[in-house]
C-alpha positions, -999 to 999 in steps of 0.1 A, spaced: 527 56 213 506 85 233 515 85 270 494 77 296 488 94 324 462 121 336 474 160 342 468 175 373 475 211 386 495 214 416 488 233 450 499 243 477 470 245 503 494 256 541 521 238 536 503 204 523 503 197 486 476 190 467 468 183 434 429 191 413 422 173 382 434 196 355 399 194 337 378 205 366 400 234 362 391 265 350 413 295 354 436 305 378 433 338 388 456 364 406 440 375 440 413 399 434 395 422 459 366 398 471 328 406 483 327 394 518 286 391 529 280 392 568 266 358 562 299 347 549 328 334 573 351 302 585 361 283 553 337 303 528 362 333 520 337 358 498 321 362 464 343 368 430 323 394 403 327 374 377 314 394 347 281 401 372 282 362 386 293 361 422 307 329 424 315 316 461 357 316 473 362 286 492 395 288 511 406 257 506 430 247 537 405 257 564 376 239 542 404 207 545 415 213 586 451 224 577 447 259 598 421 286 603 400 307 576 430 330 567 421 367 569 447 380 545 457 355 515 494 356 515 513 373 491 510 347 463 475 334 467 461 326 440 422 317 435 417 284 415 385 286 392 368 255 387 349 244 354 314 256 356 325 283 375 305 267 403 331 277 432 373 293 432 391 276 460 419 301 473 449 284 483 488 292 489 501 292 457 491 275 422 526 255 416 522 236 384 506 217 358 517 181 355 509 147 338 511 121 360 520 87 347 496 59 359 517 39 376 524 71 403 485 77 410 473 51 438 434 57 445 430 69 483 400 47 504 370 71 503 363 64 541 400 75 550 391 111 548 360 133 551 333 130 524 364 114 504 373 140 496 409 126 487 405 107 453 441 93 448 477 95 461 503 107 432 536 97 440 560 121 424 595 112 432 598 114 468 564 129 474 535 125 481 506 143 468 473 143 478 448 144 447 417 156 455 383 148 441 362 185 438 328 170 433 338 158 470 351 190 486 316 196 498 293 179 519 257 178 502 243 200 532 275 226 528 268 231 492 233 235 496 240 264 521 267 281 498 246 278 467 220 298 490 242 321 499 253 329 465 217 335 452 214 361 482 248 377 467 235 375 435 202 394 441 222 421 459 244 425 432 213 426 406 196 451 431 227 475 424 229 502 398 241 493 367 262 525 360 281 536 391 
């Protein structure tokens, strides 16, 4: 009999245990140099140039209000690239990939978090881990602003000569 449950990527976000559904994550990357245009700031750390396509990088701790935006990420910081390459999240550490039994997943009340960004609580031994809903991390207005900045970054990138 196949085991029931869901796979999650466990994260350290400013000392807070969080998780993203494995199906929403495309890749985990070491932290590269990022392009930070003047209009970025706050939780928008900058853009990752992924094969000529700018990917917005969001400091997840700053977005969730767990700390001010990080000027210099820690030694073990990672980027979590989301499926469809719509965004990457800067986290202190991508810790582990684990399967969580259905009995250890408790749905969270959407009204208890900003925009309902915490979808569930995962009970992992003695730890309680916040399972994030990637589609609800940014509000509609925030998503629109990030998309506009991403389009502007793509135009700037396209204007550069191809052979440098």
